C-alpha positions, -999 to +999 in steps of 0.1 A: +027+313+150+037+276+152+051+262+119+049+224+114+062+203+085+043+170+079+064+147+057+040+125+038+006+133+023-011+099+028-039+094+053-015+095+083+000+128+071-033+144+062-050+133+095-020+148+113-025+181+095-062+179+103-057+174+140-031+202+141-055+228+127-084+215+147-066+215+180-044+246+177-057+279+164-023+294+157-005+268+136+006+268+099+011+233+084+031+224+053+024+189+041+054+178+021+055+148-003+083+136-026+056+128-052+039+157-070+005+141-061-011+139-026-030+111-009-003+084-007-017+049-007-052+061-012-041+071-047-014+045-053-024+015-031-061+012-032-073-010-061-087+011-090-120-008-088-125+001-052-141+034-060-158+039-026-125+037-007-108+059-034-136+085-028-119+091+006-097+115-014-125+140-012-122+140+026-084+143+024-088+171-002-108+192+023-079+191+048-053+200+022-074+230+010-077+244+046-065+280+048-037+271+073-025+240+054-002+241+023+006+211+001+042+211-013+047+181-036+079+170-053+100+176-022+124+148-013+135+148+023+168+130+028+196+120+003+193+138-030+168+164-016+163+185+015+185+172+044+164+163+074+186+186+096+179+215+073+142+208+074+143+210+112+159+244+109+129+257+088+101+246+111+093+245+148+084+208+145+086+181+119+062+151+119+073+121+097+044+102+082+062+082+056+046+047+058+064+014+052+082+018+019+094-017+011+079-052+010+090-083+029+107-111+010+102-148+012+139-157+015+137-188-006+156-201-036+143-189-070+126-158-056+144-136-081+136-156-112+120-137-141+083-137-136+085-135-098+075-101-084+064-085-052+027-076-051+039-040-044+055-039-079+023-051-095+001-027-076+024+002-085+022-007-121-016-008-123-019+022-100+004+044-122+029+050-095+056+072-112+084+050-096+070+019-113+094+007-140+084-029-144+058-042-168+051-074-187+037-091-156+011-111-174+028-115-208+029-152-217+014-163-183-014-188-181-013-195-144-005-172-114+003-179-078-003-152-052+016-159-020-003-145+010-038-142+023-043-106+032-063-078+015-034-069-009-033-106-020-070-105-026-067-072-045-041-085-070-060-118-074-091-098-082-073-076-107-059-106-125-095-119-129-111-087-140-120-081-177-117-050-198-153-040-194-149-038-156-115-022-156-121+004-184-142+027-162-114+029-135-085+054-135-060+026-143-033+037-167-039+028-203-009+005-207-019-016-177-055-017-189-044-029-224-021-056-209-046-069-184-073-070-211-051-091-233-040-114-204-043-152-208-041-158-171-071-181-163-058-200-132-050-180-100-040-197-068-039-176-036-019-195-010-014-192+028+009-211+051-017-211+079-054-219+080-085-200+070-093-189+105-060-170+106-062-153+072-058-115+072-082-106+045-115-089+054-148-106+047-159-078+024-128-083+002-131-121+003-167-120-009-158-098-038-139-128-053-171-148-054-189-119-071-165-117-101-182-123-135-173-156-152-152-167-123-153-198-101-138-198-066-124-232-054-114-243-020-101-277-008-124-291+019-097-312+034-074-282+038-101-262+055-108-291+078-071-290+090-079-258+108-090-266+144-114-237+144-131-246+111-155-272+125-166-249+153-157-212+146-179-199+174-149-189+195-132-169+167-134-130+165-164-120+144-144-111+113-125-144+112-157-163+119-174-146+089-144-155+067-147-192+077-185-191+069-178-177+034-152-204+027-175-231+039-202-218+015-177-221-014-167-256-003-203-266-008-208-248-041-210-272-071-184-264-099-194-244-129-179-234-163-159-202-160-131-183-177-112-177-145-106-201-117-094-188-083-081-214-060-077-205-023-052-228-007-042-232+029-015-249+050+011-246+023+045-229+028+066-218-002+100-234-001+113-228-037+104-212-070+112-236-099+124-224-133+112-236-166+142-253-182+138-237-217+131-201-207+147-198-173+116-180-161+095-192-132+074-222-140+061-234-107+062-229-069+071-257-046+051-257-014+056-278+018+024-290+034+021-276+069+001-286+099-012-265+128+008-268+160-005-262+195+006-226+197-012-210+168+016-216+143+024-243+118+051-270+113+063-286+081+052-321+073+079-330+048+052-335+020+055-312-010+033-300-039+042-280-070+017-255-083+022-243-119+028-205-123+044-183-149+036-153-127+043-153-090+033-124-068+044-124-031+022-105-007+036-112+027+037-077+043+054-044+043+084-030+062+096+004+071+130+016+060+155+039+078+151+076+073+182+098+070+188+116+102+163+096+123+169+067+147+155+034+136+146+001+152+156-026+127+136-053+146+102-035+142+110-014+112+098+017+131+112+049+146+115+047+184+090+071+200+071+080+231+034+088+222+047+101+188+078+120+202+109+106+185+134+091+210+171+093+205+190+070+229+158+068+250+156+106+253+129+127+236+142+146+206+126+181+207+106+190+177+107+156+160+076+134+158+062+103+139+028+091+129+014+063+108+032+031+098+067+044+105+054+049+141+034+017+148+044-007+119+022-017+089-009-025+108-046-014+108-068+001+081-070+037+068-091+048+097-066+036+122-045+066+112-069+090+128-064+082+165-027+075+158-023+110+144-042+126+172-020+110+198+011+124+181-005+159+176-015+159+213+021+154+222+032+181+198+007+207+211+018+199+247+053+208+236+042+239+216+051+266+241+087+254+241+089+247+204+076+281+193+105+299+211+128+289+183+134+317+158+127+307+122+147+323+094+119+328+068+090+313+050+101+277+044+089+278+008+113+307+001+141+286+016+132+256-005+133+276-037+166+292-027+180+257-026+168+248-060+137+229-050+105+240-069+076+223-051+044+214-068+018+235-049-019+229-048-025+247-081+000+223-097-019+193-084-051+207-097-034+210-131-024+173-129-061+165-122-072+184-153-046+167-174-058+133-163-094+142-170-084+153-205-063+121-211-093+100-201-117+119-224-093+115-253-093+077-247-131+075-243-127+067-206-132+086-173-102+100-155-070+082-165-038+085-144-006+099-158+019+071-154+053+087-151+073+115-135+078+136-167+041+137-176+031+146-140+057+174-138+048+187-172+012+189-163+020+205-128+042+232-143+020+238-173+045+224-199+033+209-231+042+172-236 
């Protein structure tokens, strides 16, 4: 019997477990996660109003309920938890599927002013991630600037423009719902340093902004026209071409009265966050006008524009972080590998594998993880005859408990789900997420609050 540990229960981890049980009839898979809840970014990254994408949890659930798959939540691998070397002793193989855990920074003056946050922090707050400690994002803010033009930027922009009637049916934690319902933010600028034909959002996400109630989307025709591909987008990939068509439609839409105004701005590069003299909090973002160069990039023009904002959210990408006991390429933010096999000094490390963002970088959509996981699992199964020769001491769960780790098993996760349904019912809502470690663990282990 081949025993495999999969570290991480997001899509890449669950798809890895799925491929293992589909392609090998004599394997037992433990899916470990440091959180007591499965599903990774599907639970804690997908916007709460994207119910169709969140329903993917049902597909992931079916894998984690497979008779040869076991979910073990609340298991930290690395410093403060189970050492990676010890984990390798307990399994024939370990597959790391841990994603990209940190966000990129702008590296400009004023970035750490009060009122300036990463979009990751904002998403964690309204998604009830138990590590989220920040709040007060929208308190006192009238104008917001979102730096970035990818899907996460669109998500946070949309959440700032949603009203209580639209957010209440979601599983958003009650504190975030209350704060956003009381928000006075009415002006939201989403800003990119390049042009509309190079924006990273999908057309579906972009169109959702135009469908928000009581909201006007604005674009600046002269900024759109700076893009060489705007006048004739026929040579663009289909997705980018559709984005340009949507933006062109908004440029031709007459203004209307609305509570929220979303302004999509292009060819502006942030150079400094400016503080309000009285409060010391962020009050504006200074941008330099850029111009497309001949190589698909942009150059600065020396002309500047300040955009008012008491709330700034940067959404300029994610980055992997080193894992204790594993090699790491600081340039790419990934673990060096050969078809998923971890490489140490250019040599394959037996029994160690990677899948997902820590393998390829933060690219692709949820579905990209399927073929990525299958490639890694194919490598692992090719190695199985050698891997299985290693004698294992005991059931890894017994060993974890002997070292003082009490994992949250599937029944514990089901108890969390029941507690969240009960919380929602008590608030007159649907399922409402438990927002902190203590309430999650209390529910998982059957303790009263």
